[in-house]
C-alpha positions as a LaTeX table, in Angstrom:
\begin{tabular}{lrrr}
\hline
Residue & $x$ (\AA) & $y$ (\AA) & $z$ (\AA) \\
\hline
Unk1 & 15.78 & $-36.70$ & 1.43 \\
Unk2 & 14.40 & $-33.10$ & 1.94 \\
Unk3 & 14.59 & $-30.90$ & $-1.31$ \\
Unk4 & 16.72 & $-27.95$ & $-0.70$ \\
Unk5 & 15.38 & $-25.01$ & $-2.54$ \\
Unk6 & 17.94 & $-22.40$ & $-4.08$ \\
Unk7 & 18.94 & $-19.96$ & $-1.83$ \\
Unk8 & 17.05 & $-16.62$ & $-1.74$ \\
Unk9 & 19.16 & $-13.72$ & $-3.45$ \\
Unk10 & 19.87 & $-10.44$ & $-1.68$ \\
Unk11 & 17.99 & $-8.74$ & $-4.84$ \\
Unk12 & 14.89 & $-11.01$ & $-3.92$ \\
Unk13 & 14.97 & $-10.18$ & $-0.29$ \\
Unk14 & 15.40 & $-6.59$ & $-1.00$ \\
Unk15 & 12.30 & $-6.95$ & $-3.59$ \\
Unk16 & 10.42 & $-8.52$ & $-0.77$ \\
Unk17 & 11.29 & $-6.19$ & 1.86 \\
Unk18 & 10.33 & $-3.24$ & $-0.35$ \\
Unk19 & 7.13 & $-4.71$ & $-1.66$ \\
Unk20 & 6.33 & $-5.39$ & 2.11 \\
Unk21 & 6.82 & $-2.01$ & 3.08 \\
Unk22 & 4.65 & $-0.56$ & 0.15 \\
Unk23 & 1.82 & $-2.90$ & 1.45 \\
Unk24 & 2.37 & $-2.04$ & 5.13 \\
Unk25 & 2.23 & 1.61 & 4.03 \\
Unk26 & $-0.88$ & 1.53 & 1.81 \\
Unk27 & $-2.61$ & $-0.72$ & 4.71 \\
Unk28 & $-1.78$ & 1.72 & 7.33 \\
Unk29 & $-2.87$ & 4.90 & 5.07 \\
Unk30 & $-6.12$ & 3.17 & 4.17 \\
Unk31 & $-6.63$ & 1.92 & 7.86 \\
Unk32 & $-6.24$ & 5.38 & 9.26 \\
Unk33 & $-8.63$ & 6.98 & 6.40 \\
Unk34 & $-10.95$ & 4.50 & 7.05 \\
Unk35 & $-11.01$ & 4.19 & 10.70 \\
Unk36 & $-11.31$ & 8.22 & 10.71 \\
Unk37 & $-14.33$ & 7.90 & 8.55 \\
Unk38 & $-15.89$ & 5.09 & 10.45 \\
Unk39 & $-15.27$ & 6.87 & 14.08 \\
Unk40 & $-16.90$ & 9.91 & 12.58 \\
Unk41 & $-19.93$ & 7.63 & 11.25 \\
Unk42 & $-20.40$ & 5.63 & 14.38 \\
Unk43 & $-20.20$ & 9.10 & 16.50 \\
Unk44 & $-23.01$ & 10.44 & 14.28 \\
Unk45 & $-25.29$ & 7.68 & 15.87 \\
Unk46 & $-24.12$ & 8.31 & 19.46 \\
Unk47 & $-25.92$ & 10.79 & 21.65 \\
Unk48 & $-22.61$ & 11.94 & 23.35 \\
Unk49 & $-20.31$ & 14.54 & 22.31 \\
Unk50 & $-18.03$ & 13.63 & 18.97 \\
Unk51 & $-14.46$ & 12.38 & 20.58 \\
Unk52 & $-11.13$ & 13.72 & 19.05 \\
Unk53 & $-9.93$ & 11.81 & 16.29 \\
Unk54 & $-8.21$ & 8.48 & 17.04 \\
Unk55 & $-4.56$ & 9.12 & 17.57 \\
Unk56 & $-2.81$ & 6.24 & 16.38 \\
Unk57 & $-4.59$ & 4.09 & 14.27 \\
Unk58 & $-2.85$ & 0.74 & 14.71 \\
Unk59 & $-2.32$ & 1.50 & 18.24 \\
Unk60 & $-5.98$ & 2.13 & 18.65 \\
Unk61 & $-6.87$ & $-1.26$ & 16.83 \\
Unk62 & $-4.53$ & $-3.35$ & 18.44 \\
Unk63 & $-5.27$ & $-1.77$ & 21.91 \\
Unk64 & $-9.01$ & $-2.21$ & 21.37 \\
Unk65 & $-8.92$ & $-5.71$ & 20.33 \\
Unk66 & $-6.90$ & $-6.69$ & 23.12 \\
Unk67 & $-9.11$ & $-5.28$ & 25.52 \\
Unk68 & $-12.21$ & $-6.80$ & 23.61 \\
Unk69 & $-10.86$ & $-10.41$ & 23.64 \\
Unk70 & $-9.42$ & $-9.87$ & 27.27 \\
Unk71 & $-10.78$ & $-7.53$ & 29.92 \\
Unk72 & $-9.19$ & $-6.08$ & 33.24 \\
Unk73 & $-5.54$ & $-5.90$ & 31.87 \\
Unk74 & $-2.93$ & $-4.26$ & 33.77 \\
Unk75 & $-1.38$ & $-1.35$ & 31.90 \\
Unk76 & 1.83 & $-3.75$ & 31.82 \\
Unk77 & $-0.28$ & $-6.70$ & 30.34 \\
Unk78 & $-1.68$ & $-4.50$ & 27.82 \\
Unk79 & 1.62 & $-2.70$ & 26.88 \\
Unk80 & 3.29 & $-6.14$ & 26.41 \\
Unk81 & 0.20 & $-7.65$ & 24.59 \\
Unk82 & 0.13 & $-4.86$ & 21.98 \\
Unk83 & 4.11 & $-4.91$ & 21.86 \\
Unk84 & 3.80 & $-1.18$ & 22.36 \\
Unk85 & 5.87 & 0.87 & 24.47 \\
Unk86 & 4.43 & 1.66 & 27.84 \\
Unk87 & 4.12 & 5.63 & 26.93 \\
Unk88 & 2.22 & 4.97 & 23.80 \\
Unk89 & $-0.10$ & 2.59 & 25.66 \\
Unk90 & $-0.75$ & 5.24 & 28.11 \\
Unk91 & $-1.39$ & 7.86 & 25.36 \\
Unk92 & $-3.87$ & 5.41 & 23.90 \\
Unk93 & $-5.68$ & 4.50 & 27.19 \\
Unk94 & $-5.80$ & 8.01 & 27.95 \\
Unk95 & $-7.59$ & 8.63 & 24.70 \\
Unk96 & $-10.09$ & 5.72 & 25.39 \\
Unk97 & $-10.67$ & 6.90 & 28.84 \\
Unk98 & $-11.27$ & 10.60 & 27.87 \\
Unk99 & $-14.06$ & 9.79 & 25.00 \\
Unk100 & $-15.64$ & 7.10 & 27.31 \\
Unk101 & $-14.48$ & 3.92 & 25.71 \\
Unk102 & $-12.58$ & 2.44 & 28.41 \\
Unk103 & $-12.27$ & 2.79 & 32.11 \\
Unk104 & $-9.14$ & 2.56 & 34.58 \\
Unk105 & $-10.43$ & 0.39 & 37.43 \\
Unk106 & $-8.50$ & $-0.02$ & 40.78 \\
Unk107 & $-6.85$ & $-3.55$ & 41.39 \\
Unk108 & $-8.75$ & $-5.05$ & 44.95 \\
Unk109 & $-5.57$ & $-6.61$ & 45.65 \\
Unk110 & $-2.96$ & $-3.85$ & 45.08 \\
Unk111 & $-3.81$ & $-0.13$ & 44.93 \\
Unk112 & $-0.94$ & 0.70 & 42.84 \\
Unk113 & $-1.94$ & $-1.53$ & 40.03 \\
Unk114 & $-4.43$ & 0.14 & 37.42 \\
Unk115 & $-6.52$ & $-2.40$ & 35.21 \\
Unk116 & $-8.10$ & $-1.20$ & 31.89 \\
Unk117 & $-11.59$ & $-2.51$ & 30.52 \\
Unk118 & $-13.72$ & $-1.51$ & 27.67 \\
Unk119 & $-16.82$ & 0.17 & 28.04 \\
Unk120 & $-19.92$ & $-1.04$ & 26.42 \\
Unk121 & $-19.32$ & 2.03 & 23.96 \\
Unk122 & $-15.87$ & 1.04 & 23.48 \\
Unk123 & $-16.78$ & $-2.67$ & 22.73 \\
Unk124 & $-19.30$ & $-1.55$ & 20.28 \\
Unk125 & $-16.65$ & 0.83 & 18.56 \\
Unk126 & $-14.18$ & $-1.99$ & 17.93 \\
Unk127 & $-17.21$ & $-4.31$ & 16.97 \\
Unk128 & $-18.19$ & $-1.75$ & 14.21 \\
Unk129 & $-14.68$ & $-0.96$ & 13.04 \\
Unk130 & $-13.42$ & $-4.68$ & 12.81 \\
Unk131 & $-16.62$ & $-5.69$ & 10.88 \\
Unk132 & $-15.81$ & $-3.06$ & 8.43 \\
Unk133 & $-11.93$ & $-3.98$ & 8.34 \\
Unk134 & $-13.14$ & $-7.88$ & 7.88 \\
Unk135 & $-15.22$ & $-6.86$ & 4.90 \\
Unk136 & $-12.54$ & $-4.74$ & 3.45 \\
Unk137 & $-10.27$ & $-7.69$ & 3.68 \\
Unk138 & $-12.48$ & $-10.26$ & 2.21 \\
Unk139 & $-12.94$ & $-8.10$ & $-0.79$ \\
Unk140 & $-9.18$ & $-7.88$ & $-1.31$ \\
Unk141 & $-8.96$ & $-11.56$ & $-0.60$ \\
Unk142 & $-11.62$ & $-12.18$ & $-3.27$ \\
Unk143 & $-9.26$ & $-10.86$ & $-5.89$ \\
Unk144 & $-7.05$ & $-14.07$ & $-5.09$ \\
Unk145 & $-7.72$ & $-17.39$ & $-6.26$ \\
Unk146 & $-8.43$ & $-19.71$ & $-3.52$ \\
Unk147 & $-5.15$ & $-21.26$ & $-3.40$ \\
Unk148 & $-3.56$ & $-17.90$ & $-3.13$ \\
Unk149 & $-6.04$ & $-17.10$ & $-0.26$ \\
Unk150 & $-4.75$ & $-20.12$ & 1.42 \\
Unk151 & $-1.18$ & $-19.63$ & 0.88 \\
Unk152 & $-1.48$ & $-15.73$ & 2.33 \\
Unk153 & $-3.43$ & $-16.84$ & 5.53 \\
Unk154 & $-0.59$ & $-19.56$ & 6.33 \\
Unk155 & 2.22 & $-17.32$ & 5.44 \\
Unk156 & 0.88 & $-14.44$ & 7.55 \\
Unk157 & 0.07 & $-16.89$ & 10.34 \\
Unk158 & 3.47 & $-18.18$ & 10.41 \\
Unk159 & 5.24 & $-14.65$ & 10.19 \\
Unk160 & 2.94 & $-13.79$ & 13.10 \\
Unk161 & 4.45 & $-16.87$ & 15.07 \\
Unk162 & 7.99 & $-16.40$ & 13.96 \\
Unk163 & 7.60 & $-12.81$ & 15.25 \\
Unk164 & 5.96 & $-14.10$ & 18.30 \\
Unk165 & 2.82 & $-12.18$ & 17.52 \\
Unk166 & 0.78 & $-14.78$ & 18.33 \\
Unk167 & 0.96 & $-18.01$ & 20.41 \\
Unk168 & 1.78 & $-21.32$ & 18.49 \\
Unk169 & $-1.22$ & $-23.44$ & 17.93 \\
\hline
\end{tabular}
């Protein structure tokens, strides 16, 4: 027999939502600051002109990560993959192209289709930023017990599947 837990109260749900929003805002603000600093530091090691700052940190990281894992996506595929409107995707791709982190390619079978891929500099920037984000998350996760880490990872994985953010395994 399945043990049905006590129903969650409206107050508990409200508390979860408020806490989740606080965590998301904190992560977003920290990520924005971190990405700006990392981009500045990364660009100091490059010989090219320093690009403008990242216009939208979350869209940047989603876009660069998606293009890092899957090359030559169409704009529509990229927009769907990062769950962003086409206008936001276009602005981000424009920024990536303008700063030599990505290129637009013509589709050999259909001239109306535009494909996007990261340049070598774009791949390096993504790797650089991702390694620092992994380091920061690892530092945060180490504040939790092993059991808590396992639960956090399982819950976020399940939430991503529930919200169709990643394919079911």
